[in-house]
C-alpha positions, 0 to 999 in steps of 0.5 A: 067658084063653088065646090058643092057637097063633099070633100073638095080641093078648090083653087082661085079667087072668091071660092066657096067650099059649101058642106064637106071637108074642103081644101081651098087655096086662094093663090096670088091676089085679093081673095075671099074664101069660104069653107062652109056656107051651109052651116045648118047642115053642119060644117066640114073640117076645112083648110083655107090658104090665102097665099099672097094678097089681102085675103078674107078667109071664113071657116064657119063650122068645123075644125078648120085650118086657116092660113093667111099668107102674105098680105093684110088678111082677115081670118074668121075661124067660126065655130069649132076647134080652129087653127089660124095663122096670119102669116106676114102682114098685119092680120085680123084673126077671129076665133069664135066658139071652140078651142082655138090656136091663133098665131099672128106673125111678124107684124101688128095683128088684131087677135080675138079668141072669142068664146072658148079656151084659146091659145093666142100668140101675137108674134112680132109686131105691136099686137092687140090680143083679146082672150074672149070677145064679149063672152058671157060668164057661162061661155068664158074661156081660160085663155093663154095669151102670149104677146111675144115680140113688140109693144102689145096690149093683152086683155084676157077678159072673162075666164082664168087666164095666163097672160105673157107680155114677152119682149117689148113694152106691153100692157097686160090686163087680166079682165073683169072676170072677178065681177062675175064671181070668178074664184081663181086668179089671172096670172100676168107675166111681164117679161122684158121691156117696160110693162104696164099691169092694169089692176082691176078694182071691183068695189067689193064690200064684204056683207053678211048674206041673207039666211039661205043665200050663198055667201058673196065671194071676195075677189081673189086678185091677179097674180103678177110675175116678172115685175121689174121695179123701176121699169114696170108700172101698175095702173089702178083707178084708186089713189095710192093712199087708198091701198094697203101694201104688205109682205107675205113671205117673199111676195107683195100683197096689194089690197084696198085699205078700207074694204080689204079687197085683194087686188094683186099678189106680186111674186118675188118682190119685196113690199118695200120696193112698191111705192107711189112711183110704181103707179101711173098717175 
C-alpha cells in the first residue's frame, strides 16, 4: 500500500507513506511500515504505529514518531528529531542523526541513539544502550542514558554524556571521547544494584608542544556518582599498583601514577575506602 505525495492516513501491512506527513497504523500482524521513501525530495513528519506483531518501522527523514506496540519490533527513526517507543517485547531502536527521545519498554531492548544529542531510556529489562553509533568527533552528541530497571550495559561513546544505571546490576562506560580531545567529563551514576564502572585509559603522556602548535589537552576523566563500596566495582586495564588514589575534599581522585593522567573523580567517597578489592581482575 502506498500513499503517494501529500499527508496520508494509511492502515495495513507493508505500507509506504512516500513524501508528506503521514499517519500509518500497521494493526495486528508482522508489518513493515515506511514513513518516507523519497528522501531526496525531503521527508515528512510521520507517525508510525506497529501495534501487535513483530514490526519494522522506518521513519527516514523528518521529525517522526514511531511506536512499536507489542512484539519484537525494529524501529529506525532516520534523520530528524524523532520519538521512538518500543512498547512491549524486545525491540531494536535506532535513532540516526538528530535529537532523539527513545524509550525501550519492559523487555530487553537494544537502543542506539546514533548521531546527535539524545535522551535514551531503557525501561525494564536487560538493555544494551549506546549513545552514539560510530559517530565522528564532529557529530558526537551529548547524550542522556538511563538504564532504569534491569541489568543494563550503557555506553555513551563520543560526547559529554550523563549515564544513569538505575535499578539492577549495570555496566556503565562513558565512552572514548577523551581520546578525541574532549575537554569535559562524562558523568556516570550507579543507582541501586551491583554496578560496574568501566574506566577509560588513554595512555596520555604530557609533552611540550612544538612552537606555534596548540597544547595537548590532558584527559579530564569521568565523574562517578553513587559508588557503593562493597557492592559496586571498577574495571580498568592497568593494575591497581599503577594507580594513585588520593582525596580531594570529600571525593576520591584516581590517577595513573607514572603520568598523572586523571582517570576518575568519585564523588562523596573517602579515598581510604577504595582498595584493590574494588577493582575487577
